[in-house]
N, C-alpha and C positions, 0 to 999 in steps of 0.2 A: 155395538156396531150395527148399523142398520142393514137391512137386507140389500138395498141398492148399493151401498158402499162395499158390501161383501162381494157383490157380483162384479164390481170393477176390479177387485183385486184378482190378479192371476198369478199363478205360480209358474215360473219357467225353470227348466232344468239346464244347468251348466254342464258342459262336459265333464266327464269323470276325471278326477285327479289321478295322480299316480298311485296314491294309497287305495284307490278303489272307492273312495267316498265321493258322494255327489253333493256339490254345492248348489243351493237354491237361492234365488233372489226373488224378492216380492215386488211386483210393479203395481203402482196405484195410478189408474187413469192414464196409462201410457208413459209414466215418468219412471225412469229407473232410479232405485235408491242406491247410493254408493255402498260398496261392500267395505267393511272394515277389515284391516290386515289381521291375520291370525296372530296369536300370541308368539308362535314360534318365529315368525318373521320380525316381530317387534324386539324379541330377545336377541335374535341373531344380529339385527341392526344395532342394538344397544352394545352388545358385546364387541362387535366390529369397531364401533366408535371408540369405545374405551380402550381396545387394543391399539387403535391408531394413535389416540391420545398418549398412551404409555410409550409406544415407539417413538413418537415425536419428541417426548420428554427425554428418553434415554439418548436419542441422537443428538439433540441440542446439548445435553450435558456432556457427552463425548466430545462434541465440537468445541465447546468452551474449554474443556480440559486441555485439548490439544492446542488450542490458541494460547492458553496459559503457558504451557511448556514452551511453545515457539517464542512467546514474549521473553521468557526468562533466558532462552538461548540468544536472543537478539540483544538483550541487555548485557550479557556476558561477552558477546562479540564486540559491542560498543565500548566496553570497558578495556577489553585487550587491545583494540585498535587505538584507543586514547593513550594507553601506556606505550604502544609502539610509535605513535606519532611524536610523543614527548621524547622518547629516546632518539628518534631520527632528528628532531630539532636540536638536541644537545650535540649529537654528532656533527651536524652541519655547522653548529656554532664553533666547535672545536676545530673543524677543517677550515673554517674561514679566519681563524685567529692568526695575528701577525707571527707569533712564535712557531706555530705549526708551518705556515707558509715559508718562513725563513729556513727551518730545518729541512723541509722537503726540497727547496731550491738548492740548498747545499748538497744534499744527499743525491737527488736524482740528476740535477743539471750541473753540479759542480760549481755553483755560483757561491760568491762570498761577499763580504762588505766591500764597497768601492774604495779604492785607494785614493789618496789625497790628490786632488786636482782632476779626478776622473769625472766628477759631476760638476757642471756649471750652471748656476742659477742665473737665468737671463733677466729676471725681474730685479735683481739687486743691483745690476749695472746701469748707470745712467745711459740713456740712449737719445740720440738727436732725431727728430722727426725727419723722415725721408719724403721723397716726392709722392710716394703711394699714400702716405699718411695725410699729406696736405690735400690730395685729390679726394680722399675718403671723407675728410672733414668738410670740404667745400660741397661735396655731393649731399652730405647730411643736412647741411644748412640751406641748401638750394641755391647756392651762389655759383655764377658761371666762372670758369677758369680764365 
């Protein structure tokens, strides 16, 4: 190193650290050189990153395990509900059957089969068109009365 370059180099003292050591930085021609972090900080940062990654890995593992158990419970509930739905459909079909309705009408309401002549089927008897039928037919065809 030349004498002029050595003259431009200055040594400045940084404040003392907690351990009592003095850190120095060398400046050349008024420009500060960046300090490199000490090994302690590098190791501490690396260990923190590894601990964070391990914690994240464990947390996601637990999260997925919990989701798996929840999925199994949901599938079991779906199967139970499907069985219950099928049982309710079977019960509804039996309640709507004519045999069941006939038995319940007799038991609860005291009803029985109709006696002869009690039911009259109006469609089977011939009927002559009345005035109301003639007016309805004319209105449908658009003719005037």
